[in-house]
VEXZAMAR-465525 format. One record per residue (C-alpha): y, x, z; chain. Coordinates in steps of 0.2 Angstrom, whole numbers, plus 5000, padded with zeros to 4 digits. Each point is the difference from the previous one (the first is absolute). Last residue first. Example, Ala and Ser with C-alpha at 12.3 -4.5 7.8 and 13.67 -1.06 7.14 Angstrom:
BEGIN
     v     u     w  mol
  4995  5068  5036    A
  4983  4994  5003    A
***
This chain:
BEGIN
     v     u     w  mol
  4969  5031  5135    A
  5006  4990  4986    A
  4994  4983  4996    A
  4985  4993  4990    A
  4995  4982  4998    A
  4990  4999  4985    A
  5002  4998  4981    A
  5014  5012  4995    A
  4999  5012  5015    A
  4981  5000  4998    A
  5001  5004  4981    A
  5013  5014  5003    A
  4988  5007  5013    A
  4986  5000  4987    A
  5010  5008  4986    A
  5007  5014  5011    A
  4984  5003  5008    A
  5003  5019  4999    A
  4984  5003  4990    A
  5001  4985  4989    A
  4986  5006  4989    A
  4986  4995  5011    A
  5004  4981  4998    A
  4993  4988  5013    A
  5016  4991  5004    A
  5006  5001  4983    A
  4984  4993  4992    A
  4998  4987  5013    A
  5018  4993  5000    A
  5001  4987  4986    A
  4983  4992  5002    A
  5000  5001  5019    A
  5017  4992  5000    A
  4995  4986  4989    A
  4985  4997  5011    A
  5011  5000  5015    A
  5012  4987  4994    A
  4985  4989  4993    A
  4992  5000  5017    A
  5016  4996  5009    A
  5003  4985  4988    A
  4982  4994  5002    A
  5001  5001  5019    A
  5017  4991  5002    A
  4994  4982  5003    A
  4985  5006  5010    A
  5011  5010  5012    A
  4994  5018  5001    A
  4987  5006  5012    A
  4982  5001  4992    A
  5005  4999  4981    A
  5014  5012  5002    A
  4990  5012  5011    A
  4986  5000  4987    A
  5013  5004  4986    A
  5007  5014  5010    A
  4982  5007  5003    A
  4996  4998  4982    A
  5014  5013  4995    A
  4989  5013  5008    A
  5008  5017  4999    A
  4995  5018  4995    A
  4997  5014  5013    A
  5011  5014  4995    A
  5012  4992  4988    A
  5001  4985  5011    A
  5003  5011  5015    A
  5014  5010  4991    A
  5008  4984  4995    A
  5000  4993  5018    A
  5007  5016  5007    A
  5015  4999  4987    A
  5003  4982  5005    A
  5000  5005  5019    A
  5013  5014  4996    A
  5011  4988  4990    A
  4999  4987  5014    A
  4989  4985  4997    A
  5003  4982  5004    A
  4988  4985  5000    A
  4987  5010  5010    A
  4982  4999  5003    A
  4993  5017  5006    A
  4991  5010  4987    A
  4985  4995  4990    A
  5008  5003  4982    A
  4996  4982  4995    A
  5007  4993  5016    A
  5015  5011  4999    A
  5003  4994  4982    A
  4998  4982  5005    A
  5014  5002  5014    A
  5012  5009  4988    A
  4997  4987  4987    A
  5004  4986  5013    A
  5016  5009  5005    A
  5006  5002  4981    A
  4995  4982  4996    A
  5010  4992  5015    A
  4989  4993  5014    A
  5008  5010  5014    A
  4998  4986  5013    A
  4990  5011  5012    A
  4988  5005  4987    A
  4987  5007  5011    A
  5001  4987  5014    A
  5001  4985  4988    A
  4985  5007  4990    A
  4990  5003  5016    A
  5004  4983  5007    A
  4993  4992  4984    A
  5011  4992  4986    A
  4997  4982  4998    A
  4986  4992  4991    A
  5005  4989  4985    A
  5001  4981  5004    A
  4985  4990  4994    A
  5002  4993  4983    A
  5002  4981  4999    A
  5018  5001  4994    A
  4994  5010  4985    A
  5013  5013  4996    A
  5011  4996  4985    A
  5014  4994  5010    A
  5001  5017  5008    A
  5001  5009  4983    A
  5014  4988  4995    A
  5009  5005  5016    A
  4999  5019  4995    A
  5005  4997  4982    A
  5016  4991  5006    A
  5004  5013  5012    A
  4998  5014  4987    A
  5010  4990  4987    A
  5014  4997  5013    A
  5000  5019  5004    A
  5003  5005  4981    A
  5000  5019  4999    A
  5001  5004  4981    A
  4986  5012  4994    A
  5005  5018  4994    A
  4985  5011  4996    A
  4995  5018  5005    A
  5002  4996  5018    A
  4987  4986  4999    A
  4987  5013  4996    A
  5005  5012  5014    A
  4998  4986  5013    A
  5014  4994  5012    A
  5003  4983  4992    A
  4981  4996  4999    A
  4996  4997  4982    A
  4985  5011  4998    A
  4993  4995  5017    A
  5001  4982  4996    A
  4991  5003  4983    A
  4985  5008  5007    A
  4992  5010  4986    A
  4983  4993  4995    A
  5008  4987  4989    A
  5007  5014  4989    A
  5016  4993  4992    A
  5012  5010  5009    A
  4989  5015  5000    A
  4998  4999  4981    A
  5019  4998  4998    A
  5006  5015  5010    A
  4996  5013  4988    A
  5008  4990  4986    A
  5016  4998  5010    A
  5001  5019  5004    A
  4997  5004  4981    A
  5013  4988  4994    A
  5015  5006  5011    A
  5006  5013  4988    A
  5000  4987  4986    A
  5014  4991  5009    A
  5011  5015  5002    A
  4996  5005  4982    A
  5005  4982  4993    A
  5017  5000  5008    A
  5009  5008  4985    A
  4991  4988  4988    A
  5006  4984  5008    A
  4986  4989  5006    A
  5000  4985  4989    A
  4981  4997  5002    A
  4993  5006  5017    A
  4989  5016  4998    A
  4982  4994  4998    A
  4987  5009  5011    A
  4984  5007  4995    A
  4982  4999  5006    A
  5002  4983  5008    A
  4991  4997  5017    A
  4986  4987  4998    A
  5002  4982  5006    A
  4986  4995  5011    A
  5007  4982  5000    A
  4999  5000  5019    A
  5010  5017  5000    A
  5013  4992  4989    A
  5003  4986  5012    A
  5001  5012  5015    A
  5012  5011  4990    A
  5012  4985  4997    A
  4998  4994  5018    A
  5005  5017  5007    A
  5014  5001  4988    A
  5007  4983  5005    A
  4999  5005  5019    A
  5008  5017  4998    A
  5014  4994  4989    A
  4999  5001  4982    A
  5015  5000  4987    A
  5000  4984  4991    A
  5012  4998  4986    A
  4989  4988  4991    A
  5000  5010  4984    A
  4996  5015  5010    A
  4986  4992  5009    A
  4991  4996  4984    A
  4992  5017  4999    A
  4991  4997  5017    A
  4988  5015  5003    A
  5005  5013  4988    A
  5018  4996  4998    A
  5000  4998  5019    A
  4994  5017  5003    A
  5013  5007  4988    A
  5014  4992  5009    A
  4992  5006  5017    A
  5000  5017  4994    A
  5018  4999  4994    A
  5006  4993  5017    A
  4990  5014  5009    A
  5008  5013  4989    A
  5017  4993  5004    A
  4997  5002  5018    A
  5005  4984  5010    A
  5011  5001  5015    A
  4997  4982  5004    A
  5019  4996  5001    A
  5003  5010  4984    A
  4986  4992  4990    A
  5006  4983  5006    A
  5018  5004  4995    A
  4993  5004  4983    A
  4995  4982  4997    A
  4983  4996  4992    A
  5002  4988  4986    A
  4983  5007  4994    A
  5007  5008  4984    A
  5015  5006  5010    A
  4988  5009  5012    A
  4992  5009  4985    A
  5017  5006  4994    A
  5005  5006  5017    A
  4984  5009  5002    A
  5002  5009  4983    A
  5018  5005  5004    A
  4994  5007  5017    A
  4986  5010  4992    A
  5012  5006  4987    A
  5012  5006  5013    A
  4986  5009  5010    A
  4994  5008  4984    A
  5018  5006  4996    A
  5001  5006  5018    A
  4985  5011  4999    A
  5005  5007  4983    A
  5018  5004  5006    A
  4992  5008  5016    A
  4990  5012  4989    A
  5014  5004  4988    A
  5012  5004  5015    A
  4987  5011  5008    A
  4997  5009  4984    A
  5019  5002  4998    A
  5002  5008  5017    A
  5008  4993  5015    A
  5017  5005  5007    A
  5010  4985  4994    A
  4985  4989  5006    A
  5004  5003  5018    A
  5019  4997  5000    A
  4997  4986  4988    A
  4989  4992  5013    A
  5013  5002  5014    A
  5014  4993  4988    A
  4990  4985  4994    A
  4996  4991  5016    A
  4982  4996  5003    A
  4993  4985  4992    A
  4997  4985  5011    A
  5006  4986  4988    A
  4982  4996  4993    A
  4987  5007  5013    A
  4992  4983  5001    A
  4996  5000  4982    A
  4989  5016  5002    A
  4999  5010  4984    A
  5010  5014  5009    A
  5013  5012  4994    A
  5008  4988  4988    A
  5012  5009  4988    A
  5018  5003  5006    A
  4995  5018  5006    A
  4994  5004  4982    A
  5016  4994  4992    A
  5010  5010  5013    A
  4990  5015  4996    A
  5003  4999  4981    A
  5019  4997  5003    A
  5001  5016  5011    A
  4992  5010  4986    A
  5012  4993  4987    A
  5015  5003  5012    A
  4995  5019  5000    A
  4999  5000  4981    A
  5017  4991  4999    A
  5007  5013  5013    A
  4995  5015  4988    A
  5009  4992  4985    A
  4991  4996  4984    A
  4997  5009  4984    A
  4996  5017  5006    A
  4989  4995  5015    A
  4991  4988  4988    A
  4997  5014  4988    A
  4993  5011  5013    A
  4988  4986  5005    A
  4995  4997  4982    A
  4996  5019  4998    A
  4991  5001  5017    A
  4988  4985  4996    A
  4994  4994  5017    A
  4997  4982  4994    A
  5019  4999  4994    A
  5006  4985  5010    A
  4989  5002  5015    A
  5002  5019  5002    A
  5018  4999  4997    A
  5003  4986  5013    A
  4989  5008  5013    A
  5008  5017  4998    A
  5018  4993  5001    A
  4995  4991  5016    A
  4991  5016  5007    A
  5016  5011  4996    A
  5011  4987  5009    A
  4988  4998  5015    A
  4999  5019  5002    A
  5019  5002  4999    A
  5002  4985  5013    A
  4988  5010  5012    A
  5012  5014  4999    A
  5015  4989  5003    A
  4992  4992  5015    A
  4996  5017  5007    A
  5018  5005  4998    A
  5007  4985  5009    A
  5017  4993  4993    A
  4992  4989  4987    A
  4992  4988  5013    A
  4985  4989  4999    A
  4990  4993  4986    A
  5015  4994  4988    A
  5012  5013  5006    A
  4987  5014  4996    A
  4997  4992  4983    A
  5018  4999  4995    A
  5003  5018  5006    A
  4986  5007  4990    A
  5005  4990  4985    A
  5018  5008  5001    A
  4993  5017  5002    A
  4989  4998  4985    A
  5013  4993  4988    A
  5010  5016  4998    A
  4985  5012  4998    A
  4993  4988  4988    A
  5016  4999  4990    A
  5000  5019  5000    A
  4982  5001  4993    A
  5005  4987  4987    A
  5014  5011  4994    A
  4990  5016  5000    A
  4987  4993  4989    A
  4984  4990  5002    A
  4988  5000  4985    A
  5001  5019  4997    A
  4982  5002  5003    A
  5001  5010  5016    A
  5014  4989  5007    A
  4990  4984  4997    A
  4984  5007  5006    A
  5009  5006  5016    A
  5007  4982  5002    A
  4983  4992  4997    A
  4991  5011  5012    A
  5013  4997  5014    A
  5000  4981  4997    A
  4981  5001  5001    A
  5001  5007  5018    A
  4993  5017  5001    A
  4981  5003  5005    A
  4996  5010  4984    A
  4982  5005  5002    A
  4996  5016  4992    A
  4987  5001  4986    A
  4985  5010  4999    A
  4993  5004  4983    A
  4984  4991  4994    A
  5007  4995  4983    A
  5016  5010  4998    A
  5016  4992  5007    A
  5011  4990  4988    A
  5018  5006  4999    A
  5013  4989  5009    A
  5008  5014  5010    A
  5008  4996  5016    A
  5018  5003  5003    A
  5004  5015  5011    A
  5016  4998  5010    A
  4997  4982  5006    A
  5016  4990  5001    A
  5009  4997  5017    A
  5007  4984  5006    A
***
């Protein structure tokens, strides 16, 4: 390892004067500073020259082979970067402190310090999705990547993973308050942020649910909101953070308050179709975590049948036109594709290619669309027992998608096509 021949001056530049950018690794700067200012003497330099080759061989062996020159050269870069990361992080970029650290400690200990920093970073959760627990990449390949990253990249990733870890911790704490097993979160692949938002939502809508240990399933949540709508409950202006929440998790919970406050008015608005908001594939539902309870859904379905008047005439069956058009493709994505085609005035299909979807968006933006045509088709041809559900599904889609589909700012149609891929039935060409 060679030392720089001309140590940099630390004299301040005159105001307005040009300054050269020093692109050397921070270790090189600290070493040169230490030599120039008499902090690092000949004995310490000799010790660094002795330790450096040992460290290079150890690092090359760890990541590959110590017998190949390219591997040894890359090991040198890794070692210098690891030392630089450690010195930057522990001294805040102060050259004097960094030089003293090199003087008072072995070179290999500074390299190990940088390696330990990265190992702690890699051990932190990369994703806030509980379903990804246990699927982290192997440490060695990740360490190989991060050992060549800059300190700024390290700090940015550390901040991101720290937020992720806090979100997971807050979600776990909330789940425990509701007697919700973490295994259920993992099995469902729940996002920590969705769990937090749901906990805040329940604090606002049903404060007593936490004391009862009742995390909502879809049916129970539907009934809760329906009852509140009937009472014309107004959306709260603020949210209460759950009592007893640990201080270090408070920030992760408060970060989700704004999103929940924005959703509450729509959730309690009787004009917004609730069934559409809570459909499993909808964007609203994706922001929250509701338990899946098939037995509750079946029981709710049978109860609704029992409530039908036995003297009512049987609902009208689907027309031949409906049957021929749908051809058994009656899932939500296929039906929304059909309704969109009707509204856009293009041939009726339940499946679009990417190219056809792009053509449909261009036509809508050029000539407009008529959502009422799809509503009329539903009322004229769908089975009577499903007409209301289909009309609600379509009305919700129109409300959510109209601004994006007709936007004149989405020049490349990226947003519009992403919307159709998510909500409709679109396949590659």
